[in-house]
C-alpha positions in Angstrom: 91.6 186.5 201.4 88.4 188.4 200.5 85.4 187.6 198.6 86.8 189.0 195.4 89.8 186.6 195.4 87.4 183.8 194.5 88.6 183.5 190.8 92.3 182.8 191.9 91.3 180.2 194.5 92.5 176.5 193.8 88.8 175.1 193.6 87.7 177.7 191.3 90.5 177.0 189.0 89.8 173.4 189.0 86.1 173.9 188.2 86.9 176.5 185.5 89.2 174.1 183.9 86.7 171.2 184.0 84.0 173.6 182.4 86.4 174.6 179.6 87.1 170.9 179.0 83.4 170.0 178.8 82.9 173.0 176.5 85.6 171.8 174.2 84.2 168.1 174.2 80.7 169.3 173.2 82.3 171.6 170.5 84.1 168.5 169.2 80.8 166.4 169.4 79.0 169.1 167.5 81.6 169.3 164.8 81.2 165.6 164.1 77.6 165.0 164.5 75.8 168.3 163.8 72.5 167.8 161.8 71.9 164.2 163.0 69.7 165.2 165.9 68.9 168.9 165.7 67.1 168.9 169.2 70.3 167.5 170.6 72.4 170.0 168.8 70.4 172.9 170.4 70.9 171.4 173.7 74.6 171.2 173.3 74.8 174.7 172.1 72.7 175.8 175.2 75.0 173.9 177.5 78.1 175.5 175.8 76.6 178.9 176.3 75.7 178.2 180.0 79.3 177.0 180.7 80.5 180.3 179.0 78.2 182.4 181.2 79.6 180.7 184.3 83.3 181.1 183.0 82.6 184.9 182.3 80.8 185.6 185.5 81.9 188.7 187.6 80.6 190.0 190.9 79.3 193.7 190.8 82.2 194.9 192.9 84.7 193.4 190.5 83.4 195.4 187.5 83.8 198.6 189.4 87.4 198.1 190.5 
């Protein structure tokens, strides 16, 4: 195994699954409570975006393969 196999590693898959689950939970919350607390809405949107950034991360070497 080398550094670039990290996405296929079992722990990575578990973490990615959890992040996707958390994203979905936040999206569901937003769909039901949007507008009640605009500051919290913005926070939830930021967290969703942060999770997406992690889920789509690529190492520089991966982009060149």
